[in-house]
N, C-alpha and C positions, 0 to 999 in steps of 0.2 A: 693604402699607406702612399703618401705622395712625397716629392721631394721638390726644392725650390730651383735645382738645376738639374741639367741631364745627369742621369744615374744609370749606372750599369751595375746591375744586383750581381753579386757573387753567386754561384753554384748552391752553396748552403742556405743562402736568403730566398733564392727562388725556390728550394725545396720545401723552405719553412712555409712560404705563402702559399704554396701548391697544397701543402697538408693542411693549413689553416682552411683553404677554400673547399677540400673535400669534407673536413669536419662540420664546417658550416652547412653545406649541402645536404649531409647525412641528418643533421639536427633537424633541418626545415623539412625534410621529408618524413621523419619521424612525428614531427608535430602535425603535419597535413594526415598522416595516417590515423593518429591518434583522434584528430578532429574528425575525420570521416567516420570512425568506428563509434564516437559518441553521437553523431547525427543519426547513424544508422540505428543505434540502440534507442535514442529518443523516438524516431520516427515509429519504429517497431512497437515500442510500449505505449505509445498513444493511440496508435492504430488498435490495438488490445483493449484499450479501455473503453467500456460500452458507454452508449447514450442511455440515460436513465429515463424511465417511464415518465409519462406526463400526465397531470389531472388525475392522481390516485385517489379516488374517494375518501376522506377522512383523513389523508397523510399528506405530508410534505417530506420529499425527499431531496438531499442535495449532497453532493460529492466533491472533493478537491483532491488532487493529485499535485505535489511539488517534487522535482526531480533534487537530487544531490546538491547542496550549495555550492561545492566545488567544482561541478559541471564535467567531472571526469568519471566519477563511479555511477554507474547506471543501474539501479536496483530492480528488484522484482515484486515491487507491491502492486497490488490490485484491489478493485472492488467492484460489484456488480449487485444489481437489483432487477427484478423482472416478476411480472405477474404470472402465476400459476395455472394450470388449466381449472382448479376449483375456485379462482379468484383471490386467494391468499397472495402475500408479496413474499417472494424469495429473496434472502440478503446475503451477501456474503463479503468478506474481505480477508485478504491474505498477504504473505510476503514469501516470495521463492528465495532461495539461498543465492547468494552471489550478487556481484555488482558487474555485470558485462553484458555484451549481446546474447550470450548463451542464456544468461538468468532471465533476461527479457523474453526469450523463446520460450523457456520452461516454464514461465508463469503464463504465458498464454496457453500451454497445453494444460495446466492444471485449473485454469479459470474455465476453459471451454469443456473440461471433463464433469468438473462440478456443475457447470450450467446443463449440461446435456443430460445429468443423470437426476439433477435436481427438478427439470421439467417434467419429469415422470414419477418423482418419488417423494412424497410430501414429507418423509421422516428425516429430519435434518442428521441424525446418528448414522442412518443407512447410506445417506448421500455420502459422508464421510468414509465410512467403511468401504464403499464400493469405489470410490475414488483413490483409496488407499491401495486397495488390490490391484486396481489397474495400473498405477506407478510402479508398484513393487514388481509387478508382472512384467512391465515393459523396461525394468532394470534400470529404473532412472538414476542419473549420477549425483542428482541432487535432492533437497527436499524442500518442503514447505508447510508453513503454518497457516491455519484458517480457521476461521468461524462462519457457522452458517446458520441463519436464522430463518424460520418459517413464521410470518406474522399474519394473523387474521384481524384485518382492519375494523370490522363491526364492532367486536367485542375487545380489541386490543390484546388478544392471548399470544404470547409469544413464546416459540419452542425453539431452543438453540442447543448447539454443542460447540465444541472447540478441538482443533487438531495442534495443541501446543502455542496457541496464540495469546496476546495480550490480552486482559480482561474486558469485559463490556462495561461501558458506562451509561447510566442512567439518570438524566437530569429532570428538573421539575420547575414549574413556574412560580414557586415561592424561593426559588435560588438554591435549593438543596440540590444534593446529588448522592448517589452509592455507585459502589462498584460490584457489578455483577461476576461472580467467579463460575463461570459454566465449566459443569463437567465435560469429559471428553477424554482424550487420548494422546499420543505421541504424534509428533509432527507427521504428514503425510510423505509415504514413499520408503520408508524404513523398516518398520516393523510388519510382517504379514500377519493375517489373521487376528486383525485389531478390530476390537468393538468401541464404538463412540457413546457412551450413554449421553442422554440429554435431559434438560430441565424446562420445565413451563412456568411463565410466571404473566403478569398481567401489565401492559403499558398504559398509564392512565390518561386521559384527556389532558392535554396541553402538557405533556411530557415529552422526552425525545431519548431516543437511544443514540448513543455516541460509539460508532466502532471506528478504530483507529490502527494504525500499524505501530512498530515499536519506535519507529523514526519520530512519532508524535511524542512519545511519553518518556523516552531514553535520550539521554545525550551527554555532553561532558558535564560532569558535576551534576548531574540531575538523575537520581535514582528512579528505578519504576514507579514506587510508590509516591514519590513527589511528583512525577510527571503525570501520573493519574489524577491525583490531587487538583493540580493545576488545570488540566482538560476539563475535570469534571467541575471545577469552580467557574470556570469560563463559560462551559455550557449553560450552568445553572443561571449565572448572572445575564447572558444572553436572553435565556426565556423569561427571566422576570423585567427583564426590559421590554419584553413584547417582540424581540427578533424573530424573525422566520428561520427556516432551517437553512437557507442559503447564506444568511449573515452569520449565523452559529458556526457555521463550518470555516467561514474565512477569519472569524476570531481565534478558533482553534490553530488553524494552520498557520496565522501570521505570528502567534506567540511562539510556534517552534524556531522562526528566525530569531527573534530577540533572545532567547536563551541559547543560541547558537548550535542548534541541532546540525549535522553535517549529513545525516544519512536521508535518503528519499522517505517522504511520507505520504500516505493516504488516509482519508477522512470520510467517514459516511454517516451523515446524520438523518435519522428518522423521527419526524416529529408528529404526534397523533392531535389532530385538530378536532375530532367530533367524537 
């Protein structure tokens, strides 16, 4: 506030300016605190996302993660892929409840638990059963959905199960796709003594599995069924055009922006090349 000539503010005017200054300072401190929280959560989440294995015989694996569009909500989406002692590939994708630093930390606990158990247990159903019991025993205040697959690359045999996660997509190089509704059970960390049944199917040569979190296939004005159809169509078109797993994952993630999805998203694409 400025004046053209010398001005002596009365007490009520000075009180008003002092109050406005205090409020502006408080708002600025809150903005800085929120920014610090967001940066911390993003750093924590990015640090927990794994580096995918390279040079998998007969396979291409690609993953993408994109934070929430508004930059304020930090989610608990994650993915993982690693080689088992028997040479098979373990694959997982999941979504921990919440959109804050605690969600990112809980995501790290769940992902680490699943990976540690899966490294010694080839049965995906047993992996989720043991992970669920661990979280229930810990008294976790949150829950997580998750899909775990066990892929034998030489013959394309896939065994998988789901803990309340969105369905799996399978796309083919003729442009077609289908939705795989895996058997399983409820989300992890809620119901004790839960078994997770599993199913086995074959991934054909030049076909790809597409594992996603709900932010990819659900959004404003987009139902789950419509979102799965969109993601599956994009994956099928990408394979038909001869694109690799990296480019296929990019197409699917880019589409989430165009339809206005606000949630964080994760995509894991596994293409069988031999």
